[in-house]
N, C-alpha and C positions, 0 to 999 in steps of 0.2 A: 855250338859256338866254340871257338878256340880258346886256349888258356889265356892268351893275351886279351881276347875280347871279354872273357869272364873277369879278368883283373881290371880292365878298363871299366866295366860296369860296376864292379865293387867300388872303384875310385869315385865314380859319378854318384852311386848311393851314398857313400861316405860323406862326400862333400856337401851335397844337397841336403841330405838328412841331418847331418851335424850343423849346418847353418840353420836349418829350420827348427831344431831342438833349441839352439840359442835364441832365436826370435820368439819361440814360445815361452822360454824362461823369462825374457823380458817382460812379456805381457802378464804372466802368471806370477812371478816373484820379484820383479823389479831387478833381476840379474843384468849384468852387463850395461848398466845405465838406463834400464828400461823403466816404465812408469808403474809396473806392477798392475794389479787388477784395478785399483782405484784410479791411477793415472790413465790406463788405457780405456777404462770405462768412460772418464771425462772426455777423452779424445773421441771415442766412438759416439758419445752423445752429440758432440759438434758435428760429426760427419752424418748425423741423422738416423742412426740406428735405433730402432725401438728397443727398450729393455737394454740399454748399453752395458750394464755390468755382465748380464748374462751373454751378450754378444762378445764381450772381451774375454769371458771364460772360454766360450766356444772356439774363438780364434785361437787363443793361447793353447788350448787343448789339441785342436786341430793340428797346429804347428809343432807342438812338443812331441805328441803321441805319434803323429803321422811321419815326423822327421826320424824318431827312434825306430819306428817300423821300416822305414826305408833303408836307414843306416844298417840295421841288423839284418835285414832281408827277411823279416819274420811277419807273416800277414801282410806281404807286400802290396797285394791288390787294395786291400783296405787302406793301409797307410798311404800309398801313393795317391789313392782317390781322396782321402781326407785332405791332403796337401793340394791337390788339383782344385778341388772345390773351394777350399779356404783362399787359395790364390785367385780363383775366379771372381770371387766376392771383392778381394783386394783390388783386382783389376778393375772393376766397375767404379770403385771409389777414386782410383787414380786416372781413369780414362779422360776425364775433362781437361787433364793437364797435357795431353798428348803422349807420345810413345816413350821419350828418353827420362831416365831417372833423373838426370840433372835438372829437369824442370818439374819433377814430382810426378813423372808419368808412370805408365804401367809396365815399363820394360822389365823389372825385377819380378813381379808377380806372373807375368806372362811366361818367361823363362823357366821359372820354378814350377809353375803349373804345368807347362807342356812336358818338361823332363819327368816329372812325378807321374803324370797320367800316362805317358809312355811306357815307364817302368811297371806302372800298375797292370797296363795291358800285356806287355811282353814278358813280364816276370823279372826276378832278380838275379838270374843266372845260378851257376853251380856253387860260387862262393858266397852262400847265404844259409841262414837257419832255416829258411823254406825248404832248400834243397836237402839239408841234413834231415829234416822231418817229413821227407817225401811230399812236401806241399800240402800238408794236412790242413793248414789255415790259408791256402792260396790255390784253390781249385780255380780253373777257367770261369766256371759260372759265378764263383765269388767275385772275381775280378770285375766282370760285366755289371754284377748287381751292385757292387760297392761304387763304381763309377757312375751309374745311373742314379743311385740314391744321393750320392755326394753332389751331383750337379743339380738334382731336383732341389735338394736343400739350399744350395748356392742360389739358384733362380729365386726361390722363395725369399730368402734373406736380402738378396740385392734389390728386389722389387718392394720390399716392405720399408726401405729407407725413405725417410723424408728429405726434403731439400736440406742441404747443410746449413747449420746455424753460422751466419757470418761472424767472423772475429771483431770484437769491438775495436773501433778506431783509437789509437793511442791519443791521449789528451796531452796538449802542448803545455809544456813547463814554462812558467814565467818566472825570470829570476830577476 
């Protein structure tokens, strides 16, 4: 790959990875206006996830650690796979709303998941810690295994969801 190609791949990794670190921090710590574990678990319970606290922790860790791995280009196959799997589950949550994010659709998880999965398969390029460590944590077999495991876990998680809990109707105030 050319120097410009590697620079472009670095920019994509930093943008997607950094974005997902921030999303994970929202879920785990309440950073950037997020709900933290308690708020995220409550939201996940409404979405029908069994063990919503554990699901919130797993989603937050998948996003934060997967994002950091992608951004740094270290263990990129595993990090990209973690993001792709996490976004696959998120996509199933948003699918009933159609494609576009403006309607609560699956557009964002689809793009993040596809980019992360592609980088997991193709590798991070030469401007990465994987390249600096001679891919000790990013062998081709590791990439395939990580993606297979991540999508298997995502399929299990998505299929274990119960129908979402409907939001209560607001009560009318009489003044």
